[in-house]
Residue frames relative to the residue before (quaternion, step in Angstrom):
aa qw qx qy qz dx dy dz
M 1.0000 0.0000 0.0000 0.0000 0.00 0.00 0.00
K 0.3762 -0.7145 0.5410 0.2351 3.54 -0.93 0.90
K 0.3747 -0.7186 0.5378 0.2324 3.53 -0.90 0.88
R 0.5022 -0.6261 0.5018 0.3225 3.49 -1.16 0.66
L 0.0837 -0.7962 0.5989 0.0205 3.56 -0.87 0.97
L 0.0873 -0.7490 0.6537 0.0639 3.51 -1.03 0.80
I 0.0734 -0.8467 0.5261 -0.0295 3.55 -0.16 1.33
Y 0.1149 -0.7810 0.6118 0.0501 3.51 -0.86 0.98
L 0.1843 -0.7776 0.5950 0.0859 3.54 -0.82 1.03
L 0.1695 -0.7794 0.5976 0.0818 3.56 -0.68 1.10
I 0.1187 -0.7968 0.5917 0.0292 3.54 -0.55 1.20
L 0.1129 -0.8164 0.5657 0.0292 3.56 -0.46 1.20
S 0.1616 -0.7445 0.6382 0.1108 3.54 -0.89 0.94
L 0.2754 -0.7896 0.5241 0.1613 3.56 -0.68 1.05
Y 0.6521 0.3155 -0.3243 0.6084 3.48 1.29 0.47
P 0.5113 -0.6607 0.4337 0.3376 3.56 -1.01 0.55
C 0.2822 0.7504 -0.5272 0.2818 3.49 1.14 0.52
L 0.6256 -0.6624 0.3745 0.1720 3.18 0.41 1.19
V 0.2941 -0.7100 0.6223 0.1487 3.39 -0.57 1.28
K 0.4537 -0.7956 0.3056 0.2603 3.47 0.00 1.44
A 0.7419 0.4613 -0.2725 0.4032 3.59 0.68 -1.01
N 0.8605 0.2595 -0.0538 0.4351 3.54 0.78 -1.00
L 0.8401 0.1651 0.0033 0.5167 3.56 0.87 -0.88
A 0.0316 -0.7862 0.6171 0.0003 3.56 -0.98 0.91
V 0.1150 -0.7756 0.6189 0.0468 3.56 -1.06 0.83
S 0.4728 -0.7480 0.4010 0.2370 3.55 -0.80 1.06
S 0.7766 0.3561 -0.1806 0.4873 3.62 1.01 -0.70
F 0.4336 -0.6792 0.5273 0.2694 3.54 -1.16 0.64
Y 0.7796 -0.0728 0.0656 0.6186 3.57 1.20 -0.53
V 0.2853 -0.6977 0.6169 0.2264 3.55 -1.38 0.16
W 0.0282 -0.8203 0.5704 -0.0324 3.58 -0.74 1.05
F 0.0790 -0.7792 0.6215 0.0208 3.54 -1.02 0.93
D 0.2505 -0.6933 0.6510 0.1812 3.53 -1.24 0.64
A 0.4198 -0.7479 0.4573 0.2354 3.57 -0.52 1.18
H 0.6974 0.4585 -0.2712 0.4795 3.59 1.20 -0.43
A 0.5888 0.5923 -0.3643 0.4121 3.59 1.24 -0.19
P 0.5517 -0.6299 0.4265 0.3420 3.61 -1.09 0.58
K 0.5971 0.5682 -0.3765 0.4229 3.61 1.12 -0.51
R 0.0915 -0.8407 0.5338 -0.0046 3.56 -0.66 1.13
A 0.7463 0.3706 -0.2078 0.5123 3.63 1.22 -0.15
E 0.0282 -0.7581 0.6514 0.0111 3.52 -1.21 0.72
V 0.2473 -0.7700 0.5671 0.1560 3.59 -1.22 0.37
V 0.1511 -0.7253 0.6639 0.1018 3.53 -1.33 0.58
R 0.2044 -0.7865 0.5732 0.1050 3.58 -0.93 0.89
V 0.1388 -0.7890 0.5981 0.0226 3.53 -0.87 1.08
T 0.0811 -0.8136 0.5757 0.0083 3.59 -0.81 1.03
N 0.3463 -0.7102 0.5797 0.1995 3.55 -0.99 0.92
N 0.1329 -0.8280 0.5438 0.0331 3.58 -0.36 1.27
S 0.5156 0.6519 -0.4180 0.3668 3.59 1.24 0.03
N 0.5646 -0.6047 0.4525 0.3328 3.55 -1.36 0.00
S 0.7310 0.3525 -0.2265 0.5386 3.59 1.25 0.17
Q 0.6307 -0.5257 0.4085 0.3987 3.56 -1.27 0.33
K 0.0530 -0.7991 0.5988 -0.0048 3.57 -0.97 0.91
S 0.2344 -0.7384 0.6138 0.1522 3.53 -1.22 0.64
Y 0.1236 -0.8042 0.5808 0.0233 3.55 -1.04 0.84
R 0.2442 -0.7264 0.6222 0.1602 3.54 -1.19 0.68
I 0.1720 -0.7877 0.5889 0.0551 3.56 -0.98 0.92
E 0.1533 0.7934 -0.5729 0.1371 3.57 -0.79 1.01
L 0.3986 -0.6709 0.5621 0.2742 3.53 -1.32 0.29
I 0.0194 -0.7951 0.6051 -0.0360 3.57 -0.85 1.04
N 0.3557 -0.7424 0.5358 0.1875 3.56 -1.30 0.30
F 0.1269 -0.8057 0.5784 0.0127 3.53 -0.98 0.99
K 0.2419 -0.6621 0.6741 0.2207 3.47 -1.46 0.26
Q 0.3172 -0.7462 0.5530 0.1917 3.56 -0.80 0.98
N 0.2754 -0.7581 0.5734 0.1435 3.57 -1.06 0.85
I 0.7085 -0.4900 0.3009 0.4091 3.57 -1.25 0.38
D 0.6978 0.4535 -0.2756 0.4811 3.61 1.11 -0.60
G 0.6118 -0.5796 0.3412 0.4163 3.58 1.28 0.11
S 0.5299 0.6080 -0.4199 0.4161 3.59 1.25 -0.10
Y 0.3446 -0.7458 0.5414 0.1786 3.55 -1.30 0.30
S 0.1504 -0.7503 0.6368 0.0945 3.54 -1.23 0.65
N 0.4826 -0.6627 0.4877 0.3002 3.57 -0.96 0.85
I 0.0381 -0.7804 0.6239 0.0183 3.57 -1.06 0.79
E 0.3760 -0.7362 0.5268 0.1978 3.57 -1.18 0.66
K 0.7659 0.2574 -0.1410 0.5721 3.58 1.15 -0.62
P 0.5150 -0.6576 0.4448 0.3232 3.59 -0.96 0.79
I 0.4184 -0.6745 0.5534 0.2525 3.52 -1.18 0.69
S 0.6300 -0.5598 0.3796 0.3816 3.57 -1.06 0.74
G 0.8048 0.2382 -0.2018 0.5048 3.57 -0.82 1.01
N 0.7571 0.2971 -0.1805 0.5531 3.60 1.25 -0.04
P 0.0390 -0.8321 0.5532 0.0025 3.63 0.43 1.16
F 0.5426 -0.6272 0.4573 0.3211 3.57 -1.20 0.57
A 0.4331 -0.6790 0.5339 0.2575 3.55 -1.21 0.62
V 0.4601 0.7412 -0.4165 0.2559 3.60 1.21 -0.55
P 0.6959 0.4829 -0.3242 0.4212 3.68 0.72 -0.88
Y 0.7467 0.4154 -0.2045 0.4776 3.57 1.17 -0.51
I 0.6735 0.4555 -0.2867 0.5067 3.60 1.27 0.20
S 0.0570 -0.7373 0.6704 0.0606 3.55 -1.08 0.81
F 0.0178 -0.8101 0.5858 -0.0137 3.58 -1.09 0.61
S 0.0108 0.7731 -0.6342 -0.0043 3.54 -1.30 0.39
P 0.5640 -0.1908 -0.8024 -0.0408 1.50 -2.14 1.30
H 0.4922 -0.6359 0.5013 0.3194 3.57 -1.34 0.08
E 0.7764 0.0836 -0.0667 0.6211 3.56 1.29 -0.20
T 0.0312 0.8036 -0.5930 0.0392 3.58 -1.06 0.71
T 0.2083 -0.7382 0.6267 0.1375 3.55 -1.26 0.53
L 0.0825 -0.8267 0.5563 -0.0160 3.56 -0.71 1.14
A 0.4103 -0.6653 0.5711 0.2508 3.53 -1.10 0.79
P 0.6770 -0.4681 0.3465 0.4499 3.63 -1.18 0.28
G 0.8261 0.1976 -0.1713 0.4992 3.56 -0.83 1.03
Q 0.5529 0.6239 -0.3943 0.3868 3.60 1.23 -0.16
T 0.2398 -0.7735 0.5763 0.1101 3.57 -1.15 0.74
Q 0.1704 -0.7600 0.6209 0.0882 3.56 -1.09 0.81
T 0.2639 -0.7425 0.5935 0.1638 3.57 -0.99 0.85
I 0.1769 -0.7578 0.6227 0.0825 3.56 -0.86 1.05
R 0.1810 -0.7972 0.5707 0.0777 3.58 -0.71 1.08
L 0.1030 -0.7863 0.6087 0.0262 3.56 -0.81 1.07
V 0.1008 -0.8005 0.5907 0.0119 3.56 -0.91 0.98
R 0.3261 -0.7339 0.5651 0.1893 3.56 -0.92 0.95
K 0.3589 -0.7293 0.5478 0.1980 3.54 -0.93 0.97
P 0.6627 -0.4909 0.3631 0.4336 3.63 -1.23 0.30
M 0.1237 -0.8179 0.5615 0.0231 3.58 -1.00 0.87
A 0.2242 0.8180 -0.5092 0.1461 3.60 1.15 0.47
A 0.7362 0.4145 -0.2291 0.4834 3.60 1.01 -0.80
A 0.5442 0.6359 -0.3990 0.3745 3.61 1.23 -0.18
A 0.5202 -0.6310 0.4797 0.3179 3.55 -1.14 0.69
D 0.5916 -0.5475 0.4427 0.3927 3.56 -1.23 0.42
G 0.4191 0.6954 -0.5200 0.2651 3.55 -1.13 0.63
E 0.4986 -0.6053 0.5184 0.3409 3.52 -1.37 -0.06
Y 0.1595 -0.7912 0.5888 0.0429 3.57 -0.69 1.17
V 0.0072 0.8305 -0.5521 0.0728 3.58 -0.65 1.13
S 0.1183 0.7133 -0.6888 0.0530 3.52 -1.15 0.85
H 0.3661 -0.7227 0.5350 0.2396 3.60 -1.27 -0.03
L 0.3433 -0.7115 0.5806 0.1970 3.52 -1.06 0.88
L 0.1242 -0.7967 0.5907 0.0308 3.55 -0.69 1.16
I 0.0542 -0.7509 0.6580 0.0167 3.56 -0.89 1.03
R 0.0818 0.8290 -0.5448 0.0963 3.60 -0.39 1.19
E 0.5159 -0.6506 0.4810 0.2813 3.47 -1.13 0.84
L 0.3246 -0.7391 0.5601 0.1860 3.57 -1.03 0.82
P 0.5468 -0.6314 0.4288 0.3442 3.61 -1.04 0.71
E 0.4514 -0.6578 0.5309 0.2858 3.52 -1.15 0.68
K 0.4927 -0.6258 0.5086 0.3271 3.54 -1.20 0.54
T 0.0102 -0.8233 0.5635 -0.0676 3.56 -0.51 1.26
A 0.4196 -0.6947 0.5237 0.2589 3.56 -0.89 0.91
V 0.2333 -0.7699 0.5837 0.1103 3.57 -1.00 0.89
K 0.0384 0.8112 -0.5794 0.0693 3.56 -0.67 1.12
Q 0.4315 -0.6796 0.5330 0.2602 3.54 -1.04 0.85
Q 0.4926 -0.6449 0.4938 0.3124 3.56 -1.04 0.79
A 0.5015 -0.6721 0.4629 0.2872 3.54 -1.01 0.87
G 0.8143 0.3265 -0.2169 0.4281 3.53 -1.27 0.55
G 0.8354 0.0704 -0.0663 0.5410 3.59 0.86 0.72
G 0.6114 -0.5980 0.4031 0.3257 3.49 -1.36 0.02
E 0.5191 0.6504 -0.4261 0.3549 3.60 1.22 0.05
F 0.2115 -0.7691 0.5963 0.0905 3.51 -1.17 0.71
K 0.4989 -0.6546 0.4862 0.2936 3.52 -1.15 0.67
I 0.2698 -0.7349 0.5965 0.1770 3.57 -1.12 0.70
D 0.1293 -0.7868 0.6010 0.0541 3.56 -0.66 1.13
I 0.0912 -0.7778 0.6205 0.0414 3.55 -0.95 0.91
K 0.0121 0.7989 -0.5991 0.0513 3.56 -0.73 1.07
A 0.3082 -0.7558 0.5503 0.1760 3.57 -0.82 1.01
L 0.1372 -0.7659 0.6246 0.0661 3.55 -0.91 0.97
Y 0.2513 -0.8110 0.5186 0.1010 3.53 -0.76 1.06
G 0.0273 0.7982 -0.6013 0.0246 3.52 -1.15 0.65
V 0.1767 -0.7610 0.6163 0.0990 3.53 -1.28 0.44
T 0.0911 -0.7652 0.6305 0.0934 3.58 -1.10 0.66
I 0.0449 -0.7731 0.6318 0.0338 3.55 -1.12 0.71
P 0.5019 -0.6654 0.4521 0.3179 3.62 -1.00 0.71
V 0.1667 -0.7295 0.6559 0.0991 3.51 -1.22 0.74
I 0.0378 -0.8451 0.5279 -0.0758 3.56 -0.41 1.27
I 0.0697 -0.7542 0.6513 0.0473 3.56 -1.09 0.82
D 0.1462 -0.7757 0.6091 0.0762 3.57 -0.81 1.02
K 0.0291 0.7808 -0.6233 0.0296 3.55 -0.93 0.94
G 0.7838 0.2850 -0.2305 0.5014 3.55 -0.78 1.01
N 0.6479 -0.5007 0.4071 0.4047 3.52 -1.38 -0.14
L 0.0553 0.8302 -0.5441 0.1075 3.57 -0.03 1.33
T 0.0366 -0.7939 0.6069 -0.0072 3.55 -1.03 0.84
S 0.0316 -0.7820 0.6213 0.0378 3.54 -1.27 0.40
S 0.0237 0.7630 -0.6460 -0.0048 3.50 -1.29 0.48
A 0.1242 -0.7898 0.5958 0.0765 3.57 -1.28 0.06
V 0.1392 -0.7737 0.6128 0.0803 3.53 -1.30 0.37
I 0.4595 -0.6409 0.5354 0.3024 3.57 -1.16 0.63
T 0.1684 -0.8148 0.5486 0.0818 3.60 -0.66 1.06
S 0.8113 -0.0399 0.0187 0.5830 3.62 1.09 -0.51
V 0.1006 -0.7625 0.6376 0.0439 3.52 -1.27 0.62
S 0.0177 -0.7868 0.6169 0.0093 3.58 -0.92 0.89
N 0.3543 -0.7576 0.5241 0.1607 3.54 -0.91 1.06
G 0.1234 -0.8193 0.5583 0.0426 3.57 -0.66 1.11
G 0.6420 -0.5183 0.3290 0.4593 3.59 1.22 0.32
N 0.8238 0.0731 -0.0065 0.5621 3.58 0.26 -1.27
S 0.7696 0.1847 -0.1303 0.5971 3.56 1.30 0.08
V 0.2589 -0.7335 0.6067 0.1642 3.52 -1.34 0.30
W 0.2290 -0.7426 0.6125 0.1446 3.57 -1.05 0.81
V 0.0623 -0.8093 0.5837 -0.0201 3.55 -0.73 1.10
T 0.1833 -0.7595 0.6143 0.1106 3.57 -0.95 0.90
V 0.0858 -0.7949 0.6006 -0.0049 3.56 -0.78 1.12
K 0.1962 -0.7874 0.5782 0.0849 3.58 -0.83 1.04
R 0.2999 -0.7741 0.5419 0.1312 3.56 -0.86 1.08
S 0.0206 -0.7609 0.6466 0.0500 3.55 -1.29 0.49
G 0.5966 0.5687 -0.4213 0.3782 3.58 -1.25 0.36
N 0.5213 -0.6570 0.4640 0.2852 3.56 -1.35 -0.06
R 0.6878 0.3352 -0.3153 0.5614 3.57 1.13 0.74
S 0.6354 -0.5254 0.3886 0.4114 3.57 -1.22 0.32
F 0.3372 -0.7286 0.5622 0.1983 3.54 -1.21 0.58
W 0.1295 -0.7638 0.6289 0.0652 3.56 -1.02 0.89
G 0.0314 0.8532 -0.5148 0.0778 3.55 -0.59 1.11
N 0.2641 -0.6941 0.6371 0.2063 3.49 -1.46 0.16
L 0.1497 -0.7676 0.6163 0.0929 3.57 -1.06 0.77
I 0.0647 -0.7941 0.6043 -0.0053 3.56 -0.88 1.03
V 0.1766 -0.7662 0.6116 0.0876 3.57 -0.94 0.94
K 0.0465 -0.8170 0.5746 -0.0152 3.56 -0.85 1.03
N 0.2182 -0.6798 0.6804 0.1654 3.49 -1.32 0.63
G 0.7765 -0.0844 0.0193 0.6241 3.58 -0.11 1.24
K 0.7821 -0.2530 0.2183 0.5260 3.56 -0.64 -1.16
K 0.5888 0.6014 -0.3558 0.4061 3.58 1.27 -0.19
E 0.3430 -0.7286 0.5577 0.2011 3.58 -0.85 0.99
I 0.0473 -0.8262 0.5613 -0.0072 3.59 -0.76 1.05
G 0.8017 0.0685 -0.0646 0.5903 3.58 1.27 0.10
R 0.0493 0.8025 -0.5909 0.0656 3.57 -1.09 0.71
V 0.0320 -0.7290 0.6824 0.0446 3.53 -1.27 0.68
N 0.1463 -0.8173 0.5556 0.0444 3.57 -0.61 1.16
G 0.8759 0.2053 -0.1109 0.4224 3.51 -1.26 0.60
F 0.3148 0.7259 -0.5556 0.2555 3.61 0.99 0.65
K 0.2519 -0.7816 0.5593 0.1135 3.55 -1.15 0.65
I 0.1147 -0.7302 0.6670 0.0941 3.53 -1.19 0.70
F 0.2089 -0.8091 0.5401 0.1001 3.56 -0.28 1.27
M 0.6847 -0.5152 0.3439 0.3841 3.54 -1.33 0.27
T 0.5841 0.5890 -0.3753 0.4135 3.61 1.22 -0.19
T 0.7665 0.1916 -0.1685 0.5894 3.60 1.25 -0.04
S 0.4285 -0.7210 0.4851 0.2475 3.56 -1.09 0.63
E 0.8172 0.1014 -0.0430 0.5658 3.60 1.19 -0.33
R 0.2167 -0.7489 0.6120 0.1330 3.55 -1.33 0.41
R 0.2096 -0.7277 0.6371 0.1435 3.53 -1.19 0.69
I 0.0650 -0.8468 0.5237 -0.0665 3.54 -0.43 1.30
K 0.2791 -0.7510 0.5795 0.1491 3.55 -0.97 0.93
I 0.1055 -0.7884 0.6051 0.0343 3.57 -0.88 1.00
P 0.3084 -0.7446 0.5594 0.1937 3.64 -0.53 1.10
L 0.2575 -0.7815 0.5555 0.1196 3.58 -1.05 0.82
S 0.4340 -0.6861 0.5227 0.2603 3.56 -1.15 0.67
E 0.7779 0.0099 -0.0306 0.6275 3.58 1.29 -0.31
K 0.5919 -0.5909 0.4053 0.3691 3.58 -1.20 0.38
F 0.6140 -0.5588 0.4246 0.3612 3.51 -1.30 0.51
V 0.0984 -0.7142 0.6820 0.1224 3.50 -1.38 0.46
S 0.7312 -0.3887 0.2942 0.4772 3.57 -1.29 0.00
G 0.7588 0.3539 -0.2732 0.4736 3.55 -0.92 0.92
G 0.4494 0.6961 -0.4539 0.3279 3.59 1.25 0.04
Q 0.0168 0.7988 -0.6009 0.0225 3.57 -1.10 0.65
V 0.3159 -0.7014 0.6044 0.2071 3.52 -1.36 0.37
I 0.1550 -0.7967 0.5828 0.0399 3.56 -0.88 1.03
L 0.1911 -0.7708 0.6001 0.0961 3.57 -1.00 0.90
E 0.1079 -0.7814 0.6133 0.0399 3.55 -0.88 1.05
D 0.4221 -0.6105 0.5929 0.3124 3.53 -1.29 0.47
A 0.3739 -0.7683 0.4722 0.2165 3.60 -0.47 1.19
R 0.6113 0.5554 -0.3626 0.4317 3.61 1.15 -0.42
T 0.7987 0.2672 -0.1180 0.5261 3.59 1.08 -0.72
N 0.3305 -0.7505 0.4816 0.3092 3.60 1.32 -0.43
E 0.4195 0.6943 -0.4683 0.3502 3.58 1.23 0.47
T 0.4132 -0.6739 0.5555 0.2580 3.58 -1.06 0.83
I 0.0504 -0.8392 0.5414 -0.0092 3.59 -0.62 1.12
S 0.8003 0.0516 -0.0362 0.5963 3.63 1.21 -0.19
S 0.0330 0.7796 -0.6253 0.0092 3.55 -1.22 0.53
K 0.0577 -0.7923 0.6071 0.0204 3.54 -1.20 0.50
K 0.3183 -0.7486 0.5544 0.1758 3.56 -0.94 0.94
L 0.4038 -0.6802 0.5456 0.2767 3.52 -1.24 0.45
C-alpha cells in the first residue's frame, strides 16, 4: 500500500530577488554602523500570490561556500561573529492577503562592549504550510500525493563595528564559450561586495552585479553568462561595488 505523502518544498532565494510567483522583499540587505546613531531599519514583504499566505520571520546563521551556496551553522566561525545577539525584530509571524505588504522593523542593540568586527546573520521570511485535509482515495489502498511549493527569501543582516576594510583580486578565469567562470579571492576584515564585467574589446558582453564574499569563505567561483563568445582581447574586470572602483582585471 502506498502511504499518503504531503510534501512541502521550501525554495530559498539567497537574494531578495523576489521569489517571482509568491513573495517579494524590498531590500537586498540590512546594514548597521555600530557607531552611528541610527538604530532601526525596515524590510517590506509583499504577498504577490492570489491567496492569503502566512509567513514566519526569523534570524538564522549561514556559512557561505565557494560556489555561493550556504550551509547552516550553529557556532560562529573565527572572524565572523553572528549579528543575532545584537538584533531585535518584529513581527515574528504575519498573515497577508493578496497584494498586502508587511513592514518588518529591525533594531540594533547597544554594542559598546562588543569587539570590533563585522557581525552577520540572515533574515529568513518563509511561507507557512496551509492546513489541508487529508483523505484516502475511495476504492482501494492507494493515496494521493500532494506537492505544494513553499517560498522563502533570506537577506543578510550586517553590523560593522570599527575600522573595517576589504578588497579582492581575480585569481583565475576559464572560458566556457557561452559563459565565463571567474574565481575571486577576498582579503581584509569585512565582507567584499563586487561587480564583474566581461568585455570583448570595449564592448560589454557579460556582467554580474553585487555578488558578496562573506568572512566565512576566502573566495567565490562565479559564473557569468555571455551575450556573445570571446574574441582576441577579451578581459574580465572586477569592481568594488561599494565604490565602483576597478580593482582587478584579467585577460583570457
